[in-house]
C-alpha positions, 0 to 999 in steps of 0.5 A: 480497533478495526471493525470486523466487516462482512467482506474484509477486503479492500478490493470490496471498498474499491468496488463500492467506490466505482459502482456507486457511479452507476450499475456495472458488470464485473468486467466494467468494474475492473476496467473502471478500477484500472482507469481510476488507478485504484490498483495503485492506491489499494492492494488489489488482487484481480483474481479475487474480484469475482469472489469479492463481488459475489460476497458483497451481494450475499452481504447485501451491499450489491444487488443484481439488476439485470444482465447483458450478452454480447454475441457469443460471450457469456452473459454478464450480470449487472450489479448496483450498490444498495443503501447498505453498500453506501453505508458500508462504504461511508463507514469504512472510509471514516475508519480508514481516515480516522483510525491508524493501524500498524502496516507492515513495510518491507523496508521496516523488515530490512531495517529490523535486521540491519546488523546482519550486513556490514555498515559499508554495504548498508551505505551502498544499499541505502544509496541505491534505494535513495536513487530509486526513490528519487526517480519515483518522486520525480516521475510522480511529481511530473504525473501530478503536475500533468493532471487537471483533476480537482485536488479532491481526487488527487489527495491520495497521490499527494500523500503517496508523494509525501511518504516517498519524500519522507522515506528518501529524506530519512534514508538519506540521513541514515546513510550520511550518519553511517558514511560520516561515522556519527552513527552510535555503535558504528565501530562495534557493528563494524567490528562484529563483521571484522571478527566474524561474529556469527550473524545468528547472534546479532538479533539476540543483542537487539531483543527488546525487553517487555518489562 
């Protein structure tokens, strides 16, 4: 079970991961997060950054060490990580690496109500998805190949690429089963749509018992 954290927003962990380098103000934190590509690794909502930093300071993970002003711009408060912040960052990272949690995926949502569409349309849609995944995989491989960073700082990109490849392979296998007619229950599924079976009845047939 995930730990209930004082600031339970992955943006907080992202902030800790960059501010551990040196004290920063919020604008520098945001710029560093973007430069490191953290918005690709985590679901970052930039409009929440001010609130998250304030909450982290209240929780004792960050502390104010000064401020600076450039010309007519508003004063910028500079924060640094505390010992409690370092401990929180390490503990949170341990949890994310060791404890799997259910993650809601839009593709899973679509698969869960697959039967509302006729099989032939699903074949086409899966083909579209596979083509898009293949383009993303090709781009990601090229980007990884062009980077000169130590592998330690690329493992999250490697994982992302592996997940894309696994999804593409799985979707391709499902599409092929449908196209070749080997998918179990395919004819019944197709007949539902030929006969005009009300789509609201289809999910009822797929209800899973809990006994």
